[in-house]
MOPAC internal coordinates of N, CA, C and O (Angstrom, degrees):
PM7 1SCF
backbone

  N    0.0000 0     0.00 0     0.00 0    0    0    0
  C    1.4380 1     0.00 0     0.00 0    1    0    0
  C    1.5213 1   110.01 1     0.00 0    2    1    0
  O    1.2310 1   122.77 1   -28.03 1    3    2    1
  N    1.3183 1   112.30 1   151.97 1    3    2    1
  C    1.4643 1   117.70 1  -179.89 1    5    3    2
  C    1.5171 1   109.89 1   -84.54 1    6    5    3
  O    1.2310 1   122.01 1   -46.80 1    7    6    5
  N    1.2621 1   113.76 1   133.20 1    7    6    5
  C    1.4654 1   118.41 1   174.66 1    9    7    6
  C    1.5178 1   108.43 1   -95.29 1   10    9    7
  O    1.2310 1   121.07 1    -4.75 1   11   10    9
  N    1.2842 1   115.55 1   175.25 1   11   10    9
  C    1.4719 1   120.51 1  -179.20 1   13   11   10
  C    1.5143 1   110.75 1   -62.98 1   14   13   11
  O    1.2310 1   119.28 1   142.21 1   15   14   13
  N    1.2950 1   118.97 1   -37.79 1   15   14   13
  C    1.4647 1   122.99 1   179.48 1   17   15   14
  C    1.5131 1   110.07 1   -66.18 1   18   17   15
  O    1.2310 1   119.96 1   141.18 1   19   18   17
  N    1.3385 1   117.69 1   -38.82 1   19   18   17
  C    1.4645 1   120.87 1   178.97 1   21   19   18
  C    1.5335 1   110.61 1   -65.78 1   22   21   19
  O    1.2310 1   120.28 1   143.14 1   23   22   21
  N    1.2970 1   117.06 1   -36.86 1   23   22   21
  C    1.4698 1   120.16 1   179.82 1   25   23   22
  C    1.5305 1   110.59 1   -65.70 1   26   25   23
  O    1.2310 1   119.98 1   140.56 1   27   26   25
  N    1.3219 1   117.65 1   -39.44 1   27   26   25
  C    1.4618 1   121.37 1   179.87 1   29   27   26
  C    1.5305 1   111.09 1   -66.19 1   30   29   27
  O    1.2310 1   119.46 1   143.93 1   31   30   29
  N    1.3098 1   118.63 1   -36.07 1   31   30   29
  C    1.4620 1   121.83 1   179.89 1   33   31   30
  C    1.5156 1   110.58 1   -69.92 1   34   33   31
  O    1.2310 1   120.48 1   143.19 1   35   34   33
  N    1.2926 1   116.69 1   -36.81 1   35   34   33
  C    1.4553 1   121.19 1  -176.36 1   37   35   34
  C    1.5345 1   113.55 1   -83.96 1   38   37   35
  O    1.2310 1   119.25 1   162.33 1   39   38   37
  N    1.3170 1   119.03 1   -17.67 1   39   38   37
  C    1.4601 1   120.32 1  -176.05 1   41   39   38
  C    1.5287 1   110.58 1   -80.28 1   42   41   39
  O    1.2310 1   121.65 1   -21.46 1   43   42   41
  N    1.3173 1   114.44 1   158.54 1   43   42   41
  C    1.4638 1   119.40 1  -179.32 1   45   43   42
  C    1.5305 1   111.04 1   -93.49 1   46   45   43
  O    1.2310 1   119.46 1  -167.83 1   47   46   45
  N    1.3052 1   118.64 1    12.17 1   47   46   45
  C    1.4546 1   123.10 1   179.01 1   49   47   46
  C    1.5076 1   109.68 1   -70.25 1   50   49   47
  O    1.2310 1   121.39 1   -48.60 1   51   50   49
  N    1.3657 1   114.95 1   131.40 1   51   50   49
  C    1.4643 1   119.54 1   178.99 1   53   51   50
  C    1.5174 1   108.75 1   -95.81 1   54   53   51
  O    1.2310 1   120.64 1   -46.41 1   55   54   53
  N    1.2697 1   116.39 1   133.59 1   55   54   53
  C    1.4607 1   120.17 1  -177.19 1   57   55   54
  C    1.5293 1   112.12 1   -79.03 1   58   57   55
  O    1.2310 1   119.61 1   165.59 1   59   58   57
  N    1.3242 1   118.35 1   -14.41 1   59   58   57
  C    1.4563 1   120.03 1  -179.02 1   61   59   58
  C    1.5354 1   112.16 1   -96.11 1   62   61   59
  O    1.2310 1   119.50 1  -160.28 1   63   62   61
  N    1.3167 1   118.55 1    19.72 1   63   62   61
  C    1.4538 1   122.87 1   178.26 1   65   63   62
  C    1.5285 1   109.47 1   -69.20 1   66   65   63
  O    1.2310 1   120.54 1   -25.47 1   67   66   65
  N    1.3508 1   116.58 1   154.53 1   67   66   65
  C    1.4569 1   121.88 1  -178.44 1   69   67   66
  C    1.5184 1   108.61 1   -75.20 1   70   69   67
  O    1.2310 1   121.36 1   -47.43 1   71   70   69
  N    1.3205 1   115.00 1   132.57 1   71   70   69
  C    1.4600 1   118.72 1  -179.32 1   73   71   70
  C    1.5290 1   110.26 1   -82.01 1   74   73   71
  O    1.2310 1   121.28 1   -18.23 1   75   74   73
  N    1.3085 1   115.16 1   161.77 1   75   74   73
  C    1.4553 1   121.42 1   179.47 1   77   75   74
  C    1.5168 1   110.65 1   -62.82 1   78   77   75
  O    1.2310 1   120.16 1   141.94 1   79   78   77
  N    1.2994 1   117.31 1   -38.06 1   79   78   77
  C    1.4630 1   121.05 1  -179.68 1   81   79   78
  C    1.5276 1   111.69 1   -64.31 1   82   81   79
  O    1.2310 1   120.61 1   143.74 1   83   82   81
  N    1.3253 1   116.45 1   -36.26 1   83   82   81
  C    1.4700 1   119.02 1   177.24 1   85   83   82
  C    1.5246 1   111.15 1   -64.37 1   86   85   83
  O    1.2310 1   120.38 1   139.44 1   87   86   85
  N    1.3130 1   116.89 1   -40.56 1   87   86   85
  C    1.4713 1   120.97 1   177.90 1   89   87   86
  C    1.5234 1   109.96 1   -64.79 1   90   89   87
  O    1.2310 1   120.14 1   137.44 1   91   90   89
  N    1.3140 1   117.33 1   -42.56 1   91   90   89
  C    1.4674 1   121.29 1   179.42 1   93   91   90
  C    1.5291 1   110.32 1   -63.79 1   94   93   91
  O    1.2310 1   120.09 1   138.01 1   95   94   93
  N    1.3247 1   117.43 1   -41.99 1   95   94   93
  C    1.4703 1   121.21 1   178.85 1   97   95   94
  C    1.5216 1   110.55 1   -61.69 1   98   97   95
  O    1.2310 1   120.34 1   135.13 1   99   98   97
  N    1.3323 1   116.96 1   -44.87 1   99   98   97
  C    1.4653 1   120.78 1   179.72 1  101   99   98
  C    1.5279 1   110.36 1   -63.60 1  102  101   99
  O    1.2310 1   120.33 1   138.98 1  103  102  101
  N    1.3177 1   116.97 1   -41.02 1  103  102  101
  C    1.4666 1   120.68 1   179.14 1  105  103  102
  C    1.5200 1   110.71 1   -64.33 1  106  105  103
  O    1.2310 1   119.92 1   136.31 1  107  106  105
  N    1.3317 1   117.76 1   -43.69 1  107  106  105
  C    1.4613 1   120.83 1   179.81 1  109  107  106
  C    1.5262 1   111.62 1   -64.34 1  110  109  107
  O    1.2310 1   120.51 1   137.05 1  111  110  109
  N    1.3206 1   116.63 1   -42.95 1  111  110  109
  C    1.4702 1   119.77 1   178.12 1  113  111  110
  C    1.5293 1   109.91 1   -63.13 1  114  113  111
  O    1.2310 1   120.06 1   139.35 1  115  114  113
  N    1.3143 1   117.48 1   -40.65 1  115  114  113
  C    1.4702 1   121.21 1   178.43 1  117  115  114
  C    1.5173 1   111.19 1   -63.16 1  118  117  115
  O    1.2310 1   120.39 1   138.65 1  119  118  117
  N    1.3228 1   116.87 1   -41.35 1  119  118  117
  C    1.4679 1   120.86 1   179.27 1  121  119  118
  C    1.5239 1   110.50 1   -65.46 1  122  121  119
  O    1.2310 1   120.17 1   137.66 1  123  122  121
  N    1.3253 1   117.29 1   -42.34 1  123  122  121
  C    1.4651 1   120.85 1   178.98 1  125  123  122
  C    1.5291 1   110.15 1   -62.33 1  126  125  123
  O    1.2310 1   120.17 1   136.30 1  127  126  125
  N    1.3203 1   117.29 1   -43.70 1  127  126  125
  C    1.4666 1   120.68 1   178.70 1  129  127  126
  C    1.5229 1   110.50 1   -63.98 1  130  129  127
  O    1.2310 1   120.25 1   137.63 1  131  130  129
  N    1.3169 1   117.13 1   -42.37 1  131  130  129
  C    1.4587 1   121.07 1   178.96 1  133  131  130
  C    1.5240 1   111.34 1   -62.38 1  134  133  131
  O    1.2310 1   119.97 1   135.59 1  135  134  133
  N    1.3233 1   117.66 1   -44.41 1  135  134  133
  C    1.4680 1   121.31 1   178.54 1  137  135  134
  C    1.5264 1   110.03 1   -62.55 1  138  137  135
  O    1.2310 1   119.95 1   139.94 1  139  138  137
  N    1.3101 1   117.70 1   -40.06 1  139  138  137
  C    1.4612 1   122.03 1   178.80 1  141  139  138
  C    1.5344 1   110.64 1   -63.43 1  142  141  139
  O    1.2310 1   120.17 1   136.86 1  143  142  141
  N    1.3200 1   117.28 1   -43.14 1  143  142  141
  C    1.4710 1   121.15 1   178.94 1  145  143  142
  C    1.5199 1   110.69 1   -65.31 1  146  145  143
  O    1.2310 1   119.93 1   138.53 1  147  146  145
  N    1.3302 1   117.74 1   -41.47 1  147  146  145
  C    1.4675 1   120.84 1   178.01 1  149  147  146
  C    1.5226 1   109.86 1   -63.72 1  150  149  147
  O    1.2310 1   119.88 1   138.61 1  151  150  149
  N    1.3140 1   117.84 1   -41.39 1  151  150  149
  C    1.4643 1   121.67 1   178.29 1  153  151  150
  C    1.5222 1   110.94 1   -61.68 1  154  153  151
  O    1.2310 1   120.11 1   133.73 1  155  154  153
  N    1.3203 1   117.39 1   -46.27 1  155  154  153
  C    1.4640 1   120.40 1   178.94 1  157  155  154
  C    1.5196 1   111.65 1   -62.93 1  158  157  155
  O    1.2310 1   120.35 1   139.40 1  159  158  157
  N    1.3182 1   116.93 1   -40.60 1  159  158  157
  C    1.4628 1   120.85 1   178.32 1  161  159  158
  C    1.5197 1   110.34 1   -63.14 1  162  161  159
  O    1.2310 1   119.79 1   137.31 1  163  162  161
  N    1.3113 1   118.00 1   -42.69 1  163  162  161
  C    1.4627 1   122.38 1   178.85 1  165  163  162
  C    1.5250 1   111.07 1   -63.16 1  166  165  163
  O    1.2310 1   120.25 1   136.04 1  167  166  165
  N    1.3197 1   117.12 1   -43.96 1  167  166  165
  C    1.4610 1   121.09 1   178.33 1  169  167  166
  C    1.5247 1   110.84 1   -63.05 1  170  169  167
  O    1.2310 1   120.31 1   138.84 1  171  170  169
  N    1.3312 1   117.02 1   -41.16 1  171  170  169
  C    1.4596 1   120.80 1   177.30 1  173  171  170
  C    1.5249 1   110.19 1   -61.51 1  174  173  171
  O    1.2310 1   120.19 1   137.17 1  175  174  173
  N    1.3247 1   117.25 1   -42.83 1  175  174  173
  C    1.4627 1   121.74 1   177.77 1  177  175  174
  C    1.5206 1   110.80 1   -60.19 1  178  177  175
  O    1.2310 1   119.73 1   134.17 1  179  178  177
  N    1.3332 1   118.12 1   -45.83 1  179  178  177
  C    1.4659 1   120.90 1  -179.73 1  181  179  178
  C    1.5248 1   111.33 1   -62.14 1  182  181  179
  O    1.2310 1   120.29 1   136.65 1  183  182  181
  N    1.3218 1   117.06 1   -43.35 1  183  182  181
  C    1.4682 1   120.21 1   179.58 1  185  183  182
  C    1.5194 1   110.48 1   -64.01 1  186  185  183
  O    1.2310 1   120.26 1   138.35 1  187  186  185
  N    1.3250 1   117.10 1   -41.65 1  187  186  185
  C    1.4643 1   120.60 1   179.40 1  189  187  186
  C    1.5155 1   110.67 1   -64.57 1  190  189  187
  O    1.2310 1   120.50 1   139.94 1  191  190  189
  N    1.3164 1   116.65 1   -40.06 1  191  190  189
  C    1.4667 1   121.22 1   179.63 1  193  191  190
  C    1.5269 1   110.21 1   -65.20 1  194  193  191
  O    1.2310 1   119.97 1   136.01 1  195  194  193
  N    1.3252 1   117.66 1   -43.99 1  195  194  193
  C    1.4600 1   121.18 1   178.45 1  197  195  194
  C    1.5235 1   110.99 1   -61.33 1  198  197  195
  O    1.2310 1   120.37 1   138.16 1  199  198  197
  N    1.3194 1   116.90 1   -41.84 1  199  198  197
  C    1.4594 1   121.47 1   179.40 1  201  199  198
  C    1.5336 1   110.43 1   -63.75 1  202  201  199
  O    1.2310 1   120.38 1   137.37 1  203  202  201
  N    1.3273 1   116.89 1   -42.63 1  203  202  201
  C    1.4624 1   120.76 1   179.88 1  205  203  202
  C    1.5266 1   111.14 1   -65.64 1  206  205  203
  O    1.2310 1   120.24 1   139.13 1  207  206  205
  N    1.3272 1   117.14 1   -40.87 1  207  206  205
  C    1.4703 1   120.57 1   178.32 1  209  207  206
  C    1.5219 1   109.52 1   -63.27 1  210  209  207
  O    1.2310 1   120.31 1   136.54 1  211  210  209
  N    1.3161 1   117.00 1   -43.46 1  211  210  209
  C    1.4662 1   120.05 1   179.15 1  213  211  210
  C    1.5196 1   110.72 1   -61.76 1  214  213  211
  O    1.2310 1   120.54 1   133.95 1  215  214  213
  N    1.3255 1   116.57 1   -46.05 1  215  214  213
  C    1.4590 1   119.88 1  -177.75 1  217  215  214
  C    1.5162 1   111.73 1   -64.42 1  218  217  215
  O    1.2310 1   119.62 1   143.88 1  219  218  217
  N    1.3209 1   118.33 1   -36.12 1  219  218  217
  C    1.4543 1   121.25 1  -176.71 1  221  219  218
  C    1.5217 1   114.11 1   -85.22 1  222  221  219
  O    1.2310 1   119.70 1   148.78 1  223  222  221
  N    1.3234 1   118.18 1   -31.22 1  223  222  221
  C    1.4548 1   119.92 1  -172.62 1  225  223  222
  C    1.5252 1   114.92 1  -109.87 1  226  225  223
  O    1.2310 1   120.04 1   141.46 1  227  226  225
  N    1.3023 1   117.52 1   -38.54 1  227  226  225
  C    1.4513 1   119.64 1  -168.39 1  229  227  226
  C    1.5197 1   115.24 1  -103.82 1  230  229  227
  O    1.2310 1   119.92 1   168.28 1  231  230  229
  N    1.3105 1   117.76 1   -11.72 1  231  230  229
  C    1.4538 1   118.16 1   176.80 1  233  231  230
  C    1.5169 1   109.06 1   -74.65 1  234  233  231
  O    1.2310 1   120.58 1   -35.21 1  235  234  233
  N    1.3147 1   116.49 1   144.79 1  235  234  233
  C    1.4619 1   118.16 1   177.62 1  237  235  234
  C    1.5318 1   110.59 1   -64.97 1  238  237  235
  O    1.2310 1   121.27 1   -31.44 1  239  238  237
  N    1.3334 1   115.18 1   148.56 1  239  238  237
  C    1.4594 1   119.60 1  -179.77 1  241  239  238
  C    1.5204 1   109.77 1   -71.20 1  242  241  239
  O    1.2310 1   120.90 1   -34.17 1  243  242  241
  N    1.3002 1   115.88 1   145.83 1  243  242  241
  C    1.4584 1   119.65 1   178.90 1  245  243  242
  C    1.5239 1   109.70 1   -73.34 1  246  245  243
  O    1.2310 1   121.08 1   -22.27 1  247  246  245
  N    1.3367 1   115.53 1   157.73 1  247  246  245
  C    1.4627 1   120.45 1   180.00 1  249  247  246
  C    1.5262 1   110.91 1   -63.97 1  250  249  247
  O    1.2310 1   120.57 1   144.23 1  251  250  249
  N    1.3077 1   116.51 1   -35.77 1  251  250  249
  C    1.4615 1   120.16 1  -179.98 1  253  251  250
  C    1.5315 1   110.54 1   -64.84 1  254  253  251
  O    1.2310 1   120.20 1   137.45 1  255  254  253
  N    1.3365 1   117.22 1   -42.55 1  255  254  253
  C    1.4634 1   120.69 1   178.34 1  257  255  254
  C    1.5211 1   110.97 1   -63.38 1  258  257  255
  O    1.2310 1   120.34 1   138.27 1  259  258  257
  N    1.3238 1   116.95 1   -41.73 1  259  258  257
  C    1.4588 1   120.81 1   179.31 1  261  259  258
  C    1.5295 1   110.10 1   -62.72 1  262  261  259
  O    1.2310 1   120.15 1   137.33 1  263  262  261
  N    1.3276 1   117.31 1   -42.67 1  263  262  261
  C    1.4677 1   119.44 1  -179.39 1  265  263  262
  C    1.5299 1   111.43 1   -68.17 1  266  265  263
  O    1.2310 1   119.78 1   142.10 1  267  266  265
  N    1.3253 1   118.02 1   -37.90 1  267  266  265
  C    1.4689 1   120.79 1   177.66 1  269  267  266
  C    1.5204 1   110.33 1   -64.15 1  270  269  267
  O    1.2310 1   120.33 1   138.11 1  271  270  269
  N    1.3224 1   116.97 1   -41.89 1  271  270  269
  C    1.4641 1   120.47 1   179.03 1  273  271  270
  C    1.5295 1   111.56 1   -66.13 1  274  273  271
  O    1.2310 1   119.94 1   141.32 1  275  274  273
  N    1.3287 1   117.72 1   -38.68 1  275  274  273
  C    1.4637 1   120.49 1   177.65 1  277  275  274
  C    1.5234 1   110.44 1   -64.81 1  278  277  275
  O    1.2310 1   120.77 1   137.70 1  279  278  277
  N    1.3171 1   116.13 1   -42.30 1  279  278  277
  C    1.4607 1   120.12 1   179.51 1  281  279  278
  C    1.5356 1   110.68 1   -63.59 1  282  281  279
  O    1.2310 1   120.17 1   136.49 1  283  282  281
  N    1.3183 1   117.29 1   -43.51 1  283  282  281
  C    1.4661 1   120.98 1   178.14 1  285  283  282
  C    1.5218 1   110.47 1   -64.41 1  286  285  283
  O    1.2310 1   120.09 1   140.84 1  287  286  285
  N    1.3170 1   117.44 1   -39.16 1  287  286  285
  C    1.4635 1   121.29 1   178.86 1  289  287  286
  C    1.5227 1   110.88 1   -64.56 1  290  289  287
  O    1.2310 1   120.29 1   138.50 1  291  290  289
  N    1.3359 1   117.04 1   -41.50 1  291  290  289
  C    1.4652 1   120.17 1   177.34 1  293  291  290
  C    1.5261 1   111.10 1   -61.32 1  294  293  291
  O    1.2310 1   120.92 1   138.17 1  295  294  293
  N    1.3314 1   115.84 1   -41.83 1  295  294  293
  C    1.4670 1   119.52 1  -179.75 1  297  295  294
  C    1.5290 1   111.31 1   -66.83 1  298  297  295
  O    1.2310 1   120.30 1   143.37 1  299  298  297
  N    1.3238 1   117.03 1   -36.63 1  299  298  297
  C    1.4647 1   120.21 1  -178.66 1  301  299  298
  C    1.5203 1   112.76 1   -70.81 1  302  301  299
  O    1.2310 1   119.77 1   154.79 1  303  302  301
  N    1.3193 1   118.05 1   -25.21 1  303  302  301
  C    1.4628 1   120.89 1  -171.74 1  305  303  302
  C    1.5246 1   113.20 1  -119.54 1  306  305  303
  O    1.2310 1   119.87 1  -153.67 1  307  306  305
  N    1.3336 1   117.85 1    26.33 1  307  306  305
  C    1.4655 1   119.27 1  -179.63 1  309  307  306
  C    1.5267 1   111.19 1  -137.68 1  310  309  307
  O    1.2310 1   122.04 1   -16.27 1  311  310  309
  N    1.3184 1   113.70 1   163.73 1  311  310  309
  C    1.4654 1   121.26 1   175.30 1  313  311  310
  C    1.5283 1   107.90 1   -94.82 1  314  313  311
  O    1.2310 1   120.56 1   -32.09 1  315  314  313
  N    1.3334 1   116.53 1   147.91 1  315  314  313
  C    1.4637 1   120.34 1   175.41 1  317  315  314
  C    1.5212 1   109.05 1  -162.68 1  318  317  315
  O    1.2310 1   121.46 1   -23.97 1  319  318  317
  N    1.3423 1   114.81 1   156.03 1  319  318  317
  C    1.4550 1   120.99 1   175.19 1  321  319  318
  C    1.5265 1   106.90 1   -94.44 1  322  321  319
  O    1.2310 1   120.48 1   -59.88 1  323  322  321
  N    1.3333 1   116.68 1   120.12 1  323  322  321
  C    1.4540 1   121.14 1   179.29 1  325  323  322
  C    1.5293 1   109.63 1   -88.95 1  326  325  323
  O    1.2310 1   120.40 1   127.97 1  327  326  325
  N    1.3399 1   116.84 1   -52.03 1  327  326  325
  C    1.4590 1   122.32 1   179.21 1  329  327  326
  C    1.5299 1   107.69 1  -148.21 1  330  329  327
  O    1.2310 1   121.01 1   -74.67 1  331  330  329
  N    1.3559 1   115.67 1   105.33 1  331  330  329
  C    1.4614 1   119.21 1  -175.71 1  333  331  330
  C    1.5270 1   112.07 1   -70.98 1  334  333  331
  O    1.2310 1   119.71 1   150.94 1  335  334  333
  N    1.3155 1   118.15 1   -29.06 1  335  334  333
  C    1.4697 1   120.72 1   178.80 1  337  335  334
  C    1.5230 1   111.72 1   -66.68 1  338  337  335
  O    1.2310 1   120.62 1   141.85 1  339  338  337
  N    1.3209 1   116.43 1   -38.15 1  339  338  337
  C    1.4691 1   120.83 1  -178.74 1  341  339  338
  C    1.5307 1   111.79 1   -95.77 1  342  341  339
  O    1.2310 1   120.71 1  -176.14 1  343  342  341
  N    1.3334 1   116.25 1     3.86 1  343  342  341
  C    1.4696 1   122.12 1  -177.63 1  345  343  342
  C    1.5348 1   112.03 1    56.15 1  346  345  343
  O    1.2310 1   120.88 1  -129.31 1  347  346  345
  N    1.3183 1   115.93 1    50.69 1  347  346  345
  C    1.4649 1   122.21 1   177.06 1  349  347  346
  C    1.5187 1   107.35 1  -108.39 1  350  349  347
  O    1.2310 1   120.98 1   -58.71 1  351  350  349
  N    1.3276 1   115.73 1   121.29 1  351  350  349
  C    1.4589 1   121.88 1  -177.86 1  353  351  350
  C    1.5212 1   109.81 1  -130.09 1  354  353  351
  O    1.2310 1   121.80 1   -25.59 1  355  354  353
  N    1.3208 1   114.17 1   154.41 1  355  354  353
  C    1.4652 1   119.19 1   175.69 1  357  355  354
  C    1.5185 1   107.41 1  -104.28 1  358  357  355
  O    1.2310 1   121.10 1   -46.63 1  359  358  357
  N    1.3480 1   115.50 1   133.37 1  359  358  357
  C    1.4553 1   121.06 1   176.69 1  361  359  358
  C    1.5289 1   108.07 1  -122.72 1  362  361  359
  O    1.2310 1   119.90 1   -20.41 1  363  362  361
  N    1.3326 1   117.79 1   159.59 1  363  362  361
  C    1.4748 1   119.56 1   179.23 1  365  363  362
  C    1.5348 1   111.34 1   -60.08 1  366  365  363
  O    1.2310 1   121.04 1   -32.08 1  367  366  365
  N    1.2939 1   115.62 1   147.92 1  367  366  365
  C    1.4623 1   122.03 1  -175.43 1  369  367  366
  C    1.5282 1   111.46 1   -60.44 1  370  369  367
  O    1.2310 1   119.92 1   142.58 1  371  370  369
  N    1.3389 1   117.75 1   -37.42 1  371  370  369
  C    1.4611 1   120.00 1   179.49 1  373  371  370
  C    1.5269 1   110.81 1   -62.86 1  374  373  371
  O    1.2310 1   121.16 1   137.52 1  375  374  373
  N    1.3210 1   115.39 1   -42.48 1  375  374  373
  C    1.4623 1   120.65 1   179.22 1  377  375  374
  C    1.5319 1   110.08 1   -65.00 1  378  377  375
  O    1.2310 1   119.92 1   138.88 1  379  378  377
  N    1.3291 1   117.76 1   -41.12 1  379  378  377
  C    1.4629 1   121.56 1   179.45 1  381  379  378
  C    1.5283 1   110.74 1   -62.80 1  382  381  379
  O    1.2310 1   120.34 1   138.46 1  383  382  381
  N    1.3022 1   116.96 1   -41.54 1  383  382  381
  C    1.4650 1   120.99 1   178.78 1  385  383  382
  C    1.5222 1   110.01 1   -63.29 1  386  385  383
  O    1.2310 1   120.65 1   134.98 1  387  386  385
  N    1.3417 1   116.36 1   -45.02 1  387  386  385
  C    1.4687 1   119.83 1   178.94 1  389  387  386
  C    1.5255 1   111.09 1   -60.25 1  390  389  387
  O    1.2310 1   120.20 1   136.71 1  391  390  389
  N    1.3384 1   117.22 1   -43.29 1  391  390  389
  C    1.4636 1   120.89 1   179.71 1  393  391  390
  C    1.5232 1   111.45 1   -61.75 1  394  393  391
  O    1.2310 1   120.22 1   136.75 1  395  394  393
  N    1.3295 1   117.19 1   -43.25 1  395  394  393
  C    1.4723 1   121.01 1  -179.47 1  397  395  394
  C    1.5235 1   110.64 1   -66.22 1  398  397  395
  O    1.2310 1   120.32 1   138.50 1  399  398  397
  N    1.3236 1   116.99 1   -41.50 1  399  398  397
  C    1.4724 1   120.64 1   179.58 1  401  399  398
  C    1.5182 1   109.98 1   -64.68 1  402  401  399
  O    1.2310 1   120.07 1   134.60 1  403  402  401
  N    1.3309 1   117.46 1   -45.40 1  403  402  401
  C    1.4681 1   120.44 1   179.59 1  405  403  402
  C    1.5270 1   110.92 1   -63.59 1  406  405  403
  O    1.2310 1   120.65 1   141.00 1  407  406  405
  N    1.3234 1   116.37 1   -39.00 1  407  406  405
  C    1.4605 1   120.64 1   178.24 1  409  407  406
  C    1.5431 1   111.04 1   -63.03 1  410  409  407
  O    1.2310 1   120.52 1   139.10 1  411  410  409
  N    1.3154 1   116.61 1   -40.90 1  411  410  409
  C    1.4640 1   120.85 1   179.45 1  413  411  410
  C    1.5383 1   110.10 1   -68.62 1  414  413  411
  O    1.2310 1   119.63 1   143.16 1  415  414  413
  N    1.3217 1   118.31 1   -36.84 1  415  414  413
  C    1.4639 1   121.43 1   178.42 1  417  415  414
  C    1.5253 1   111.26 1   -65.68 1  418  417  415
  O    1.2310 1   121.04 1   141.49 1  419  418  417
  N    1.3270 1   115.62 1   -38.51 1  419  418  417
  C    1.4577 1   119.47 1  -178.99 1  421  419  418
  C    1.5158 1   111.91 1   -67.39 1  422  421  419
  O    1.2310 1   120.07 1   147.28 1  423  422  421
  N    1.3341 1   117.47 1   -32.72 1  423  422  421
  C    1.4632 1   121.53 1   179.35 1  425  423  422
  C    1.5207 1   111.40 1   -69.59 1  426  425  423
  O    1.2310 1   120.01 1   150.11 1  427  426  425
  N    1.3136 1   117.59 1   -29.89 1  427  426  425
  C    1.4718 1   121.32 1  -178.01 1  429  427  426
  C    1.4546 1   108.96 1   -90.93 1  430  429  427
  O    1.2310 1   120.10 1   180.00 1  431  430  429

């Protein structure tokens, strides 16, 4: 009769096969590393977002930007002759809007 030892010698089972616990340990370590990487990526995103918000909203405006805005504001709210030969003139934006609205009302 075959004993338990005889069955082990005759079977094709390899004793150096990976155990289930080893696979579970590797999976758990992989999950922990993945969660850590996702956490670091999220923190990096938050820091980058905060930096971008600060740069866009809270930094003082540059002198060049302020001067460009003042110049554009002057042009929007003043009269000027652009080309007298072609009768091209600049009028304030409020006046231009009123003229267009009145013109549209007259057509209807």
